[in-house]
Every structure is written in structure tokens, then in C-alpha cells.
C-alpha positions as CSV (number, residue, x, y, z in Angstrom):
1,X,-8.5,-7.9,-12.0
2,X,-7.6,-9.7,-15.0
3,X,-9.7,-11.0,-18.1
4,X,-11.1,-13.8,-16.4
5,X,-14.1,-14.4,-14.5
6,X,-12.7,-15.6,-11.5
7,X,-9.1,-15.1,-10.2
8,X,-6.8,-18.1,-10.3
9,X,-4.4,-18.7,-7.3
10,X,-1.8,-17.1,-8.0
11,X,-2.7,-14.1,-10.4
12,X,-0.1,-11.2,-9.7
13,X,-1.6,-8.4,-9.1
14,X,-0.6,-4.6,-9.7
15,X,2.0,-3.4,-10.6
16,X,0.6,0.0,-9.1
17,X,3.6,2.6,-8.0
18,X,3.2,4.9,-6.6
19,X,5.8,8.8,-5.7
20,X,4.8,10.3,-3.0
21,X,5.3,13.7,-2.4
22,X,6.1,16.4,0.5
23,X,2.2,18.1,-0.1
24,X,1.1,14.7,0.0
25,X,3.1,13.7,3.2
26,X,2.3,17.1,5.1
27,X,-2.3,16.9,3.8
28,X,-2.2,12.5,5.2
29,X,-0.7,14.4,8.3
30,X,-3.1,16.4,8.5
31,X,-6.6,15.0,7.6
32,X,-5.7,11.7,10.1
33,X,-5.2,14.3,13.2
34,X,-1.2,13.2,12.8
35,X,1.3,16.1,14.2
36,X,4.8,14.2,14.1
37,X,6.6,16.9,12.5
38,X,8.7,13.3,11.0
39,X,6.3,13.6,7.9
40,X,5.6,17.2,7.0
41,X,9.4,18.9,8.8
42,X,12.9,18.1,6.7
43,X,15.1,19.9,8.8
44,X,12.8,18.0,12.2
45,X,13.3,14.5,11.0
46,X,16.6,15.4,10.0
47,X,17.4,15.3,13.6
48,X,15.8,12.7,14.3
49,X,18.7,10.7,11.9
50,X,16.6,11.0,8.9
51,X,17.4,11.3,5.6
52,X,14.1,13.3,5.1
53,X,10.0,13.7,6.3
54,X,9.3,9.7,6.3
55,X,6.0,8.8,4.4
56,X,3.2,7.7,7.2
57,X,2.9,3.8,8.3
58,X,-0.5,3.9,7.5
59,X,0.1,5.9,4.0
60,X,1.9,2.6,3.2
61,X,-1.3,1.0,4.5
62,X,-3.6,2.8,1.8
63,X,-1.5,2.1,-1.3
64,X,-1.6,-1.1,-0.5
65,X,-5.0,-1.8,0.3
66,X,-6.1,1.1,-2.8
67,X,-3.5,-1.5,-4.7
68,X,-6.3,-4.9,-3.8
69,X,-9.5,-2.5,-4.5
70,X,-8.2,-1.8,-7.5
71,X,-7.6,-5.0,-8.8
72,X,-10.8,-6.5,-7.5
73,X,-12.7,-3.9,-9.5
74,X,-16.0,-2.2,-9.2
75,X,-17.6,-3.1,-5.7
76,X,-14.8,-5.3,-4.3
77,X,-14.9,-4.7,-0.7
78,X,-11.9,-5.1,2.1
79,X,-13.0,-8.1,3.9
80,X,-9.2,-8.0,6.4
81,X,-6.5,-6.2,6.3
82,X,-3.2,-6.2,7.7
83,X,0.5,-4.6,6.9
84,X,4.1,-4.6,8.5
85,X,6.0,-1.9,7.9
86,X,9.6,-2.7,7.5
87,X,11.4,0.0,6.1
88,X,11.3,3.9,6.0
89,X,10.3,4.9,2.5
90,X,10.8,9.2,1.9
91,X,8.7,12.0,-1.0
92,X,10.3,11.4,-3.8
93,X,10.8,7.4,-3.9
94,X,9.5,4.9,-6.3
95,X,6.9,2.6,-4.2
96,X,5.7,-0.5,-6.2
97,X,3.2,-2.1,-4.6
98,X,2.3,-5.5,-6.3
99,X,0.9,-9.5,-4.9
100,X,-0.9,-12.4,-6.0
101,X,-3.8,-14.3,-4.5
102,X,-3.2,-17.7,-2.4
103,X,-6.4,-18.6,-1.7
104,X,-10.6,-18.6,-3.1
105,X,-13.3,-19.3,-1.8
106,X,-16.2,-18.3,-3.7
107,X,-15.7,-14.7,-4.5
108,X,-13.8,-14.6,-1.9
109,X,-9.8,-14.0,-2.6
110,X,-7.2,-14.3,0.3
111,X,-3.8,-11.8,-1.5
112,X,-0.3,-11.6,0.0
113,X,1.4,-8.0,-1.9
114,X,4.3,-5.8,-0.5
115,X,5.2,-2.7,-0.6
116,X,8.9,-2.8,-2.4
117,X,10.9,0.8,-2.7
118,X,12.9,1.9,-5.7
119,X,16.2,0.1,-4.8
120,X,14.1,-3.4,-4.8
121,X,13.3,-2.8,-0.2
122,X,10.7,-3.8,0.8
123,X,8.7,-1.8,3.1
124,X,5.7,-2.8,3.6
125,X,3.9,-6.6,3.5
126,X,0.9,-7.4,3.4
127,X,-2.2,-9.1,3.8
128,X,-5.7,-8.8,2.5
129,X,-9.2,-11.0,2.2
130,X,-11.7,-9.1,-0.1
131,X,-14.7,-10.4,-1.5
132,X,-14.9,-9.4,-5.2
133,X,-18.8,-8.3,-7.5
134,X,-21.2,-10.5,-8.7
135,X,-20.1,-10.2,-12.7
């Protein structure tokens, strides 16, 4: 969060850059029991028409959730969160998560977020409600 005691509507969140690797995708598939080969087998992903292995849908969500919680600071709690996957990402893409505060009610802040790739395409928009810690 910025140096303000309380955020303001329109306050920027991020940007935070993520660069997923093939090893990260393999490990994420392992810990989430996601056995779909498009996430760890490049040759197989290409047979399905993709240029490389794909970043998992849930990993996009993790990047976005981490970004807003990092902004909220230690003790911030994610109350609601949803995202939509709109464009695929592959290893070594530069994924940038950013957003802004859209509403404030006490310590509860509503945010709109987005994850874009290095070409500026939106890979995943997201919406979050976060309870900020007491100062």
C-alpha cells in the first residue's frame, strides 16, 4: 500500500512483474495435482496448437491475488476474489499485475486488477475485496 494511512479511491496497485518459467509451471502442476500435459510437456502443447506450455489458469489467479495482498501489507486478508482467463501465457512471458482501488468501506477495500503480457494484452482481469490490517 502507499505511504498513506488509508488508501483513496483510484489509488494504484502495483505494478508487479512475474516471469513464469517451465520449472515453475511443472512444480505448480505437481502441487495442484494438475496432470494436463499442456502445462509441462512442450511437444504435447504444440500438438494442441499452442506455441509452448501454458501458464495454468489458477497460477494467473495466484499472481493477481499475491499482487493485491502485497499491496495490502502484512495482515491484509483477501475476503473475495475472482478472475477471468482471457489470453494464454507461456514461459518467459512478462506478466504485469496492476490495478486500482474502486471502493472503500472502513478497512474493506474493493479493487479491480488486471494481468497483462509484454504486448499489453490482458491475460486476466480480476476483482478483489481486501480487509486491510489496523494501523
